[in-house]
N, CA, C and O of each residue as an XYZ file, in Angstrom:
444
protein
N     -11.581    -58.228    279.416
C     -10.361    -58.895    279.029
C      -9.833    -59.712    280.203
O      -9.964    -59.333    281.367
N      -9.242    -60.827    279.857
C      -8.637    -61.680    280.874
C      -7.119    -61.632    280.723
O      -6.596    -61.698    279.610
N      -6.427    -61.518    281.832
C      -4.966    -61.553    281.813
C      -4.528    -63.005    281.657
O      -4.986    -63.880    282.391
N      -3.642    -63.258    280.700
C      -3.147    -64.614    280.483
C      -1.789    -64.808    281.153
O      -1.603    -65.746    281.928
N      -0.841    -63.918    280.851
C       0.521    -64.036    281.343
C       1.296    -62.829    280.846
O       0.728    -61.937    280.217
N       2.595    -62.799    281.126
C       3.436    -61.784    280.520
C       4.013    -62.362    279.230
O       4.005    -63.578    279.033
N       4.504    -61.506    278.368
C       5.115    -61.952    277.116
C       6.308    -62.856    277.419
O       6.529    -63.841    276.716
N       7.072    -62.534    278.449
C       8.245    -63.330    278.822
C       7.873    -64.731    279.288
O       8.676    -65.657    279.173
N       6.665    -64.894    279.813
C       6.216    -66.207    280.297
C       5.680    -67.100    279.181
O       5.304    -68.247    279.423
N       5.646    -66.569    277.956
C       5.092    -67.329    276.834
C       6.053    -67.272    275.641
O       5.786    -66.578    274.660
N       7.166    -67.998    275.726
C       8.127    -67.978    274.613
C       7.571    -68.707    273.395
O       6.614    -69.471    273.522
N       8.154    -68.484    272.217
C       7.705    -69.177    271.003
C       7.682    -70.700    271.201
O       8.599    -71.292    271.769
N       6.595    -71.303    270.707
C       6.431    -72.751    270.811
C       5.767    -73.210    272.094
O       5.595    -74.411    272.304
N       5.391    -72.275    272.956
C       4.794    -72.631    274.244
C       3.338    -72.184    274.323
O       2.846    -71.444    273.471
N       2.665    -72.654    275.369
C       1.271    -72.281    275.594
C       1.023    -72.113    277.084
O       1.783    -72.607    277.917
N      -0.055    -71.406    277.404
C      -0.522    -71.286    278.780
C      -2.020    -71.555    278.780
O      -2.706    -71.347    277.779
N      -2.502    -72.011    279.899
C      -3.927    -72.300    280.068
C      -4.499    -71.305    281.059
O      -3.960    -71.115    282.149
N      -5.606    -70.668    280.666
C      -6.324    -69.777    281.570
C      -7.495    -70.588    282.118
O      -8.424    -70.906    281.375
N      -7.463    -70.927    283.412
C      -8.555    -71.732    283.974
C      -9.847    -70.926    284.070
O      -9.834    -69.695    284.042
N     -10.938    -71.629    284.180
C     -12.238    -70.991    284.328
C     -13.319    -71.952    283.914
O     -13.036    -73.102    283.578
N     -14.570    -71.494    283.934
C     -15.682    -72.358    283.519
C     -15.493    -72.864    282.084
O     -15.853    -73.997    281.764
N     -14.926    -72.013    281.230
C     -14.577    -72.392    279.857
C     -13.103    -72.047    279.679
O     -12.784    -70.948    279.228
N     -12.190    -72.972    280.028
C     -10.760    -72.676    279.961
C     -10.325    -72.258    278.555
O     -10.892    -72.699    277.555
N      -9.309    -71.400    278.505
C      -8.780    -70.890    277.240
C      -7.299    -71.223    277.180
O      -6.594    -71.118    278.184
N      -6.826    -71.622    276.009
C      -5.407    -71.879    275.782
C      -4.840    -70.746    274.936
O      -5.440    -70.347    273.938
N      -3.685    -70.230    275.339
C      -3.014    -69.166    274.605
C      -1.684    -69.723    274.110
O      -0.923    -70.314    274.877
N      -1.412    -69.528    272.816
C      -0.230    -70.097    272.177
C       0.639    -69.008    271.575
O       0.143    -67.985    271.105
N       1.943    -69.245    271.596
C       2.894    -68.399    270.893
C       3.433    -69.236    269.740
O       4.305    -70.082    269.935
N       2.915    -69.000    268.545
C       3.329    -69.725    267.348
C       4.318    -68.854    266.582
O       3.922    -68.032    265.755
N       5.594    -69.038    266.859
C       6.655    -68.273    266.202
C       6.446    -66.762    266.301
O       6.630    -66.036    265.324
N       6.064    -66.303    267.480
C       5.896    -64.880    267.711
C       4.489    -64.349    267.531
O       4.193    -63.230    267.948
N       3.618    -65.132    266.917
C       2.198    -64.753    266.773
C       1.416    -65.377    267.922
O       1.569    -66.564    268.210
N       0.585    -64.582    268.573
C      -0.189    -65.070    269.711
C      -1.620    -65.387    269.300
O      -2.271    -64.609    268.603
N      -2.093    -66.542    269.746
C      -3.445    -67.005    269.430
C      -4.096    -67.539    270.698
O      -3.416    -68.052    271.587
N      -5.415    -67.417    270.775
C      -6.164    -67.969    271.907
C      -7.370    -68.729    271.368
O      -8.094    -68.246    270.498
N      -7.566    -69.931    271.906
C      -8.694    -70.776    271.515
C      -9.255    -71.450    272.766
O      -8.628    -71.439    273.825
N     -10.452    -72.039    272.626
C     -10.972    -72.854    273.718
C      -9.934    -73.914    274.047
O      -9.336    -74.499    273.144
N      -9.718    -74.163    275.316
C      -8.699    -75.134    275.714
C      -9.169    -76.575    275.560
O      -8.342    -77.479    275.444
N     -10.456    -76.804    275.556
C     -10.969    -78.168    275.518
C     -11.237    -78.616    274.093
O     -11.957    -77.952    273.347
N     -10.654    -79.745    273.721
C     -10.856    -80.322    272.393
C     -12.344    -80.576    272.160
O     -13.052    -81.018    273.065
N     -12.808    -80.298    270.962
C     -14.231    -80.475    270.654
C     -14.592    -81.948    270.452
O     -15.776    -82.277    270.379
N     -13.622    -82.823    270.362
C     -13.890    -84.259    270.200
C     -14.066    -84.940    271.541
O     -15.022    -85.690    271.742
N     -13.151    -84.683    272.458
C     -13.214    -85.303    273.773
C     -12.517    -84.392    274.768
O     -11.748    -83.515    274.375
N     -12.774    -84.587    276.031
C     -12.281    -83.700    277.083
C     -10.769    -83.819    277.254
O     -10.288    -84.622    278.053
N     -10.027    -83.014    276.500
C      -8.569    -82.976    276.609
C      -8.121    -81.524    276.489
O      -8.725    -80.738    275.759
N      -7.060    -81.175    277.208
C      -6.544    -79.807    277.193
C      -5.660    -79.590    275.973
O      -4.641    -80.262    275.809
N      -6.054    -78.645    275.115
C      -5.256    -78.329    273.937
C      -3.960    -77.613    274.314
O      -2.988    -77.662    273.559
N      -3.934    -76.951    275.466
C      -2.699    -76.312    275.929
C      -1.614    -77.347    276.186
O      -0.427    -77.019    276.181
N      -2.011    -78.588    276.408
C      -1.050    -79.674    276.622
C      -0.678    -80.371    275.319
O       0.083    -81.339    275.322
N      -1.212    -79.880    274.214
C      -0.949    -80.490    272.912
C       0.371    -80.039    272.323
O       1.148    -79.334    272.967
N       0.616    -80.458    271.083
C       1.856    -80.145    270.385
C       1.604    -79.069    269.352
O       0.690    -79.176    268.535
N       2.418    -78.039    269.395
C       2.297    -76.908    268.494
C       3.123    -77.170    267.244
O       4.310    -77.487    267.327
N       2.483    -77.033    266.078
C       3.132    -77.234    264.790
C       2.742    -76.067    263.896
O       1.688    -76.098    263.262
N       3.581    -75.040    263.840
C       3.229    -73.838    263.080
C       2.014    -73.190    263.693
O       2.014    -72.860    264.879
N       0.958    -73.000    262.886
C      -0.291    -72.400    263.370
C      -1.328    -73.455    263.750
O      -2.524    -73.166    263.776
N      -0.884    -74.657    264.040
C      -1.785    -75.742    264.406
C      -1.387    -76.330    265.743
O      -0.208    -76.358    266.099
N      -2.387    -76.801    266.487
C      -2.122    -77.531    267.723
C      -2.742    -78.920    267.581
O      -3.871    -79.078    267.115
N      -1.975    -79.909    267.995
C      -2.436    -81.298    267.953
C      -2.913    -81.697    269.338
O      -2.183    -81.555    270.319
N      -4.132    -82.192    269.414
C      -4.707    -82.629    270.674
C      -3.873    -83.793    271.229
O      -3.532    -84.715    270.489
N      -3.545    -83.754    272.522
C      -2.714    -84.812    273.094
C      -3.430    -86.144    273.258
O      -2.786    -87.161    273.513
N      -4.745    -86.154    273.117
C      -5.488    -87.389    273.360
C      -5.647    -88.246    272.108
O      -5.286    -89.423    272.116
N      -6.181    -87.672    271.039
C      -6.438    -88.459    269.822
C      -5.872    -87.829    268.563
O      -6.241    -88.225    267.457
N      -4.978    -86.854    268.709
C      -4.242    -86.253    267.592
C      -5.087    -85.436    266.620
O      -4.680    -85.241    265.475
N      -6.244    -84.959    267.045
C      -6.993    -84.027    266.198
C      -6.157    -82.757    266.075
O      -5.491    -82.354    267.028
N      -6.193    -82.134    264.914
C      -5.377    -80.956    264.640
C      -6.290    -79.751    264.459
O      -7.231    -79.802    263.667
N      -6.021    -78.659    265.190
C      -6.841    -77.452    265.112
C      -6.002    -76.283    264.610
O      -4.856    -76.104    265.023
N      -6.591    -75.488    263.710
C      -5.956    -74.284    263.203
C      -6.142    -73.187    264.252
O      -7.274    -72.848    264.596
N      -5.056    -72.638    264.754
C      -5.136    -71.608    265.796
C      -5.764    -70.326    265.282
O      -6.308    -69.552    266.070
N      -5.702    -70.084    263.983
C      -6.243    -68.850    263.409
C      -7.761    -68.888    263.300
O      -8.416    -67.855    263.436
N      -8.329    -70.065    263.057
C      -9.767    -70.171    262.816
C     -10.496    -71.068    263.812
O     -11.715    -70.972    263.956
N      -9.764    -71.933    264.496
C     -10.383    -72.894    265.401
C     -10.896    -74.140    264.695
O     -11.401    -75.059    265.340
N     -10.769    -74.177    263.373
C     -11.285    -75.307    262.594
C     -10.382    -76.530    262.720
O      -9.157    -76.411    262.678
N     -10.994    -77.712    262.874
C     -10.189    -78.938    262.869
C      -9.788    -79.266    261.436
O     -10.552    -79.035    260.498
N      -8.588    -79.804    261.277
C      -8.143    -80.151    259.926
C      -8.033    -81.652    259.718
O      -7.669    -82.110    258.635
N      -8.349    -82.419    260.758
C      -8.375    -83.877    260.600
C      -9.237    -84.489    261.693
O      -9.517    -83.869    262.718
N      -9.642    -85.706    261.445
C     -10.433    -86.454    262.424
C      -9.533    -86.843    263.594
O      -8.314    -86.894    263.430
N     -10.091    -87.114    264.756
C     -11.503    -87.377    264.996
C     -12.355    -86.140    265.281
O     -13.578    -86.259    265.361
N     -11.754    -84.961    265.436
C     -12.547    -83.758    265.710
C     -13.282    -83.320    264.447
O     -12.717    -83.314    263.353
N     -14.542    -82.954    264.618
C     -15.354    -82.465    263.502
C     -15.844    -81.043    263.739
O     -16.129    -80.314    262.789
N     -15.942    -80.646    265.008
C     -16.440    -79.313    265.358
C     -15.285    -78.385    265.676
O     -14.291    -78.807    266.268
N     -15.406    -77.117    265.287
C     -14.348    -76.152    265.619
C     -14.385    -75.768    267.097
O     -15.371    -76.006    267.795
N     -13.297    -75.173    267.548
C     -13.255    -74.552    268.869
C     -13.297    -73.045    268.649
O     -12.925    -72.552    267.584
N     -13.752    -72.322    269.663
C     -13.810    -70.862    269.548
C     -12.413    -70.266    269.551
O     -11.494    -70.797    270.173
N     -12.272    -69.161    268.849
C     -11.039    -68.380    268.883
C     -11.339    -67.060    269.580
O     -12.485    -66.612    269.631
N     -10.299    -66.454    270.110
C     -10.455    -65.207    270.848
C      -9.380    -64.222    270.416
O      -8.269    -64.620    270.067
N      -9.706    -62.962    270.440
C      -8.739    -61.917    270.133
C      -7.722    -61.817    271.266
O      -8.061    -61.956    272.442
N      -6.475    -61.574    270.888
C      -5.382    -61.434    271.845
C      -4.822    -60.017    271.735
O      -4.681    -59.476    270.638
N      -4.507    -59.433    272.873
C      -3.950    -58.087    272.927
C      -2.733    -58.108    273.838
O      -2.774    -58.688    274.923
N      -1.656    -57.478    273.401
C      -0.474    -57.325    274.246
C      -0.359    -55.851    274.611
O      -0.296    -54.980    273.742
N      -0.331    -55.592    275.908
C      -0.247    -54.215    276.392
C       0.745    -54.156    277.547
O       0.591    -54.853    278.550
N       1.760    -53.318    277.393
C       2.784    -53.153    278.424
C       3.408    -54.486    278.836
O       3.670    -54.715    280.017
N       3.643    -55.361    277.860
C       4.301    -56.638    278.130
C       3.407    -57.707    278.726
O       3.893    -58.769    279.116
N       2.108    -57.450    278.804
C       1.151    -58.411    279.363
C       0.213    -58.884    278.254
O      -0.270    -58.087    277.450
N      -0.038    -60.194    278.227
C      -0.917    -60.799    277.225
C      -2.323    -60.883    277.815
O      -2.530    -61.438    278.894
N      -3.292    -60.314    277.073
C      -4.695    -60.354    277.477
C      -5.512    -61.057    276.402
O      -5.167    -61.022    275.221
N      -6.600    -61.697    276.825
C      -7.513    -62.369    275.908
C      -8.891    -61.744    276.055
O      -9.390    -61.566    277.166
N      -9.500    -61.414    274.924
C     -10.871    -60.902    274.917
C     -11.809    -62.103    275.013
O     -12.275    -62.620    273.997
N     -12.077    -62.535    276.220
C     -12.867    -63.748    276.430
C     -14.360    -63.501    276.396
O     -15.136    -64.451    276.490
N     -14.788    -62.253    276.265
C     -16.214    -61.971    276.272
C     -16.857    -62.158    274.904
O     -18.083    -62.135    274.796
N     -16.045    -62.345    273.843
C     -16.662    -62.552    272.534
C     -17.090    -64.010    272.402
O     -16.262    -64.920    272.442
N     -18.379    -64.212    272.247
C     -18.946    -65.562    272.215
C     -18.799    -66.221    270.853
O     -18.791    -67.449    270.764
N     -18.682    -65.437    269.793
C     -18.523    -65.996    268.458
C     -17.045    -66.065    268.114
O     -16.211    -65.456    268.784
N     -16.730    -66.812    267.067
C     -15.347    -66.872    266.615
C     -14.871    -65.471    266.266
O     -15.567    -64.713    265.590
N     -13.684    -65.143    266.735
C     -13.085    -63.840    266.458
C     -11.964    -64.053    265.468
O     -10.829    -64.332    265.855
N     -12.275    -63.925    264.206
C     -11.262    -64.159    263.187
C     -10.269    -63.012    263.196
O     -10.646    -61.843    263.268
N      -8.993    -63.367    263.120
C      -7.940    -62.349    263.076
C      -7.647    -61.791    264.445
O      -8.204    -60.761    264.827
N      -6.795    -62.442    265.180
C      -6.441    -61.980    266.505
C      -5.627    -60.698    266.400
O      -4.907    -60.480    265.425
N      -5.751    -59.861    267.410
C      -5.003    -58.608    267.477
C      -3.708    -58.861    268.212
O      -3.680    -59.624    269.177
N      -2.656    -58.241    267.778
C      -1.389    -58.289    268.477
C      -0.831    -56.886    268.470
O      -0.244    -56.449    267.480
N      -1.008    -56.188    269.556
C      -0.591    -54.797    269.635
C       0.813    -54.656    270.196
O       1.148    -53.615    270.760
N       1.632    -55.675    270.053
C       2.993    -55.629    270.597
C       3.818    -54.585    269.881
O       4.992    -54.400    270.201
């Protein structure tokens, strides 16, 4: 598991980026926590810098929209999904299960 931040550091409507070889973006969508690959599948842009709209994030570069629950794009120009990761909250700290290589449908929230 990778530590992302504390719950207090991620208020609703905000995101954090976990740097690394494959950066991960963690979002608080109205109290639900989601983690996806940070890099847009269309072009090299950080999804953590995008705009959060419900359970969707809009890429800041070309406005591709990704579903935080599934990683699937819902409009062009993105055609490929991004990976999703399970999220766990323990003792006020947000963790991401970054070792799962396949899409992890249904993130955990043990808050």
